[in-house]
SEMIZA-243900 format. One line per 8 residues: number of its first residue (from 0); their letters; for each residue x, y, z of C-alpha. Coordinates in steps of 0.2 Angstrom, whole numbers. Each point is the difference from the previous one (the first is absolute). Example, Ala and Ser with C-alpha at 12.3 -4.5 7.8 and 13.67 -1.06 7.14 Angstrom:
// SEMIZA-243900
0	as	62 -22 39 | 6 17 -3
***
This chain:
// SEMIZA-243900
0	mlsnpvyd	11 -601 19 | 1 -4 18 | 2 14 13 | 15 1 11 | -8 -1 17 | 15 9 8 | -2 16 -10 | -15 9 6
8	pfliltkv	4 -4 18 | 17 7 -3 | -7 17 -7 | -11 2 16 | 13 -5 13 | 13 11 -8 | -12 15 4 | -2 -6 18
16	ysdgahvk	19 -4 3 | 8 14 -10 | -13 14 1 | -8 -4 17 | -17 -1 -8 | -14 -8 10 | -4 -17 -7 | -19 3 -4
24	qaiadtyi	5 16 -9 | 14 -8 -10 | -12 -14 -6 | -12 14 -5 | 13 10 -9 | 7 -15 -10 | -7 -8 -16 | -3 -18 3
32	eeqfrsrt	-5 -14 -12 | -18 -1 6 | -1 -19 -3 | 14 -2 12 | -5 13 13 | -4 -12 14 | 16 -9 -2 | 10 16 0
40	vkivygvl	-8 7 15 | 2 -16 10 | 19 0 -4 | 2 18 4 | -8 -2 17 | 8 -16 3 | 17 7 -3 | -3 15 12
48	endgyfdf	-7 -12 13 | 16 -10 0 | 12 14 -4 | 11 -2 16 | 1 -19 -2 | 5 2 -18 | 14 13 5 | 7 -13 11
56	cmkhyapk	-1 -13 -14 | 11 11 -11 | 12 4 14 | 3 -19 3 | 4 -3 -19 | 7 17 -5 | 10 8 14 | 2 15 -12
64	apklavrt	-17 7 -2 | -5 1 -19 | -8 16 -6 | -18 4 2 | -6 -6 -17 | 8 -17 3 | -6 -1 18 | -18 4 -6
72	ilkislym	1 -14 -14 | 7 -12 13 | -14 4 13 | -13 -3 -13 | 8 -16 -5 | 1 -6 18 | -18 3 3 | -5 -10 -16
80	llfmdkkr	12 -14 6 | -5 -1 18 | -18 6 0 | -7 -4 -17 | 8 -17 -3 | 7 5 -17 | 13 -11 -8 | 17 6 3
88	ymvtdcav	6 -1 -18 | -16 11 -5 | 4 13 13 | 18 0 -4 | -3 2 -18 | -12 15 2 | 12 9 12 | 14 -2 -12
96	dlckklgk	-10 5 -14 | -6 16 9 | 18 4 4 | 5 0 -18 | -15 10 -5 | 4 13 12 | 18 1 -7 | 8 -9 15
104	sgvsgfvn	7 -15 -9 | 16 2 11 | -10 -6 15 | -10 -13 -8 | 13 -13 4 | -1 5 19 | -19 -1 0 | 0 -17 -9
112	aflrrfdr	13 -7 13 | -9 7 15 | -17 -7 -5 | 8 -17 -4 | 9 -1 16 | -13 6 12 | -5 -11 14 | -13 5 12
120	aavdsalp	5 -13 13 | 18 7 0 | -6 18 2 | -12 -5 14 | 14 -9 10 | 11 16 -1 | -14 11 8 | 6 8 16
128	kglageai	-7 -6 16 | -12 10 11 | -10 15 -5 | 11 5 -15 | -4 -17 -8 | -18 1 4 | -1 18 -7 | 9 -6 -16
136	rasyplfa	-12 -15 -2 | -15 11 2 | 8 14 -11 | -3 12 13 | 12 15 5 | 9 -5 15 | -5 15 10 | -18 -3 -3
144	yemlkkey	1 -18 4 | 9 4 16 | -15 11 4 | -12 -14 -5 | 9 -12 11 | 0 12 15 | -18 3 -1 | -7 -17 -6
152	geraaaia	13 -13 5 | -1 -17 -9 | -15 7 -10 | 12 12 -9 | 4 -13 -14 | -18 -4 -4 | -4 19 -1 | 15 4 -11
160	sarsagvs	-4 -14 -12 | -19 2 -1 | -6 4 -17 | -16 7 -7 | -15 -12 0 | -5 8 -17 | -10 14 -7 | -12 8 12
168	vrfergee	-17 6 -8 | -14 9 8 | -17 -2 -9 | -14 13 0 | -11 -12 -10 | 0 -14 -13 | 13 -10 10 | -9 -17 -4
176	kylerahi	6 -1 -17 | 18 1 6 | -1 -12 14 | 1 -16 -11 | 19 4 0 | 10 -7 14 | 0 13 14 | 2 3 19
184	qtpfphny	-14 8 9 | 7 13 12 | -10 4 17 | -6 16 -9 | -16 1 -10 | 2 -1 -19 | 19 -1 1 | 9 -15 -8
192	ifenfard	18 -4 -4 | 3 -8 -17 | 16 -8 -6 | -2 10 -16 | -13 13 -5 | 1 9 -17 | -9 17 0 | -15 0 -11
200	dgfdegey	-15 12 -4 | -6 -3 18 | 14 10 7 | -4 15 -11 | -19 -1 4 | 4 0 19 | -6 -18 3 | 16 -3 9
208	tfqsvgsi	17 7 5 | 17 -6 5 | 2 4 18 | 12 -8 12 | -6 -10 15 | 10 12 11 | -9 15 -6 | -17 -9 2
216	aicdcvsp	4 -6 17 | 5 18 5 | -17 7 -6 | -9 -14 9 | 7 6 17 | -7 18 -3 | -17 3 8 | -14 8 -10
224	ceslldcc	-1 19 2 | -7 15 -9 | 16 9 -5 | 17 -8 -3 | 17 6 -6 | 12 -11 -9 | 15 10 2 | 13 -10 -11
232	aapggksv	-13 -7 -12 | 7 -4 -17 | -4 -10 -10 | -17 1 8 | -4 -18 4 | -3 3 19 | -10 16 -3 | -12 -9 -13
240	llskkcgh	-3 -15 12 | -2 12 15 | -13 10 -10 | -12 -15 3 | -1 3 18 | 4 18 3 | -11 14 -5 | 14 10 -9
248	vtsfelhp	18 -4 -3 | 13 14 -3 | 16 -6 -7 | 17 9 1 | 14 -4 -11 | 17 10 -2 | 4 -3 -18 | -12 6 -14
256	hrvelirq	2 -15 -11 | -5 -11 14 | -15 11 4 | -5 -4 -18 | 1 -19 4 | -13 3 14 | -11 9 -12 | 1 -14 -13
264	ykarmgve	-3 -13 13 | -15 7 8 | -8 4 -18 | 4 -18 -5 | -9 -7 15 | -15 12 -1 | 4 8 17 | -7 18 2
272	nvtemqkd	3 3 19 | 19 2 -1 | 9 17 -2 | 18 -1 -5 | 12 14 2 | 19 4 -1 | 5 3 18 | 16 -3 10
280	savfdaey	-6 -9 15 | 16 5 10 | -5 18 -1 | -14 6 11 | -15 9 -8 | -11 9 12 | -15 -2 -11 | -2 -18 5
288	eesfdavl	3 1 18 | -12 -12 10 | -9 -3 -16 | -1 -19 -2 | -8 -14 10 | 15 -11 -5 | 17 2 -8 | 9 -14 -8
296	cdapcsgy	19 2 -2 | 8 -14 -10 | 17 7 2 | 15 -1 -11 | 11 -14 6 | 14 -12 -4 | -12 -11 -9 | 8 -16 6
304	gtisenpd	-18 -8 2 | -2 1 -19 | 16 -8 -6 | -10 -14 -8 | -8 13 -11 | 15 12 -1 | 16 -11 2 | 11 15 -6
312	iklfrkke	-3 7 17 | 14 -11 7 | 12 8 -13 | -3 18 4 | -6 1 18 | 15 4 12 | 1 -2 19 | 3 19 1
320	dfaalcka	-16 4 -8 | -10 -6 15 | 4 15 11 | -6 12 -13 | -16 -10 -4 | -5 -1 19 | 3 19 1 | -11 3 -15
328	qegilntv	-14 -12 7 | 0 10 17 | 0 16 -10 | -16 -5 -10 | -9 -7 16 | 4 16 10 | -8 10 -14 | -15 -10 -5
336	cryvkkgg	-5 -4 18 | -6 18 1 | -13 -4 -14 | -9 -12 12 | -16 5 9 | -1 -2 19 | -6 -18 2 | 6 -5 -17
344	ylyystcs	13 -12 -6 | 17 0 -7 | 6 -16 -10 | 18 -2 -3 | 6 -14 -12 | 15 -5 -9 | 6 -14 -11 | 15 -3 11
352	lfacendg	5 -16 10 | 11 10 13 | -5 7 17 | 10 16 -2 | -12 5 -14 | -16 -7 8 | -2 -1 19 | 16 11 2
360	tvsaflka	-7 14 -10 | -17 -1 9 | 9 0 17 | 9 16 -4 | -16 8 -6 | -10 -5 15 | 13 7 12 | -1 17 -10
368	hpefeavg	-19 -1 -1 | -8 -5 17 | -17 5 -8 | 0 -16 -10 | -1 -18 7 | 2 -17 -9 | -16 -10 -3 | -1 -18 -2
376	lesplphd	-2 -8 -18 | -5 -17 -7 | 2 -7 -17 | -5 -17 -8 | 17 -1 -8 | 13 -9 10 | 11 13 9 | 11 4 16
384	kkkfglqf	-7 11 13 | 13 14 5 | -1 12 14 | -9 13 -11 | -5 -8 -16 | -2 -16 -11 | 15 -7 -10 | -3 -10 -15
392	lpdtayga	14 -11 -6 | 3 -7 -18 | 1 -19 5 | -18 1 7 | -8 14 -10 | 2 -6 -18 | 17 7 -2 | -4 18 6
400	gfyicklk	7 9 16 | -8 15 7 | -6 9 16 | -14 10 6 | -4 9 16 | -16 9 6 | 1 15 11 | -14 10 8
408	rv	0 19 3 | -6 0 18
***
């Protein structure tokens, strides 16, 4: 019996749209037919990536918005039509069939008519002019697209529409047996991007790990030292990688279950010079004052640089969140800077695209802390040099956006 390709994506997306679940957690918490897992995940991510455009499509053909379940079915169907080149009759039949199985036979006629009438050219010709139309086309919240446009000008469209280049894998050993597959070699040692990469025994044996190019690039900017504090450390990728060039790494993490993630990560990779502990990095602990040669603060942020991996961010992150995020970033920096020895370094990083969270936060910190000064950085990954740090953007950094700044305690 053939599987209905709309069903599993519908279950996952309902958890995202209705319950506010993060997409990765929704996938993990949903039983998926294993033989169709890659198809299901592709559809889920594709729908979320194009959510804003699909909303406009529905407004064009249905002035009165259908209920959430129907909207979700239509978005899945539109993705299959527009991005997977599936036959219209097949997509329509699957959507109608699911409506009936969900006990929504009353709307099956509407779904059938919508999908048979849908015309992309007609929708695109109806897009508003200017920034509003560009934002819809890129499925970007208008406020965030306006911020992009203000900071990056004509490059905003390329940044907003950039997609992940694939799965980033960092190898400890044995990479040769995997490189027969099509891959991209990044500027960093033993780091490759694959279109697909199914986890096997090599992962459990510590031969490789999945680590984003952004995470690896941030670690590459950190100078070797004897003692380093990674103050927002979970799940532990940066702590483990930095343990290679630092004598000892201390990893702070606020939540107990995420401390356990660090513990599992370092055990899997066979690392012994990392000490993880539950600690709120925003609360000063005199025990650690001037204790570290370097502190890495990968601060909580809007996450807009990770949209290619976490497209649900566009649904949940609001304009009013930024003030609270910047305040939290400054609070953590004001605390952890006191853990840096004189002559040591404070590294500040985010996965944000926006100056208010990056150079803006650093500027506020430096005004309050004249004992620190910005130090120049270089990276082999394409980047923009800002006043204080380096900004990496999704259209030139394999789909990732992030920022790092190096500050010296003088």
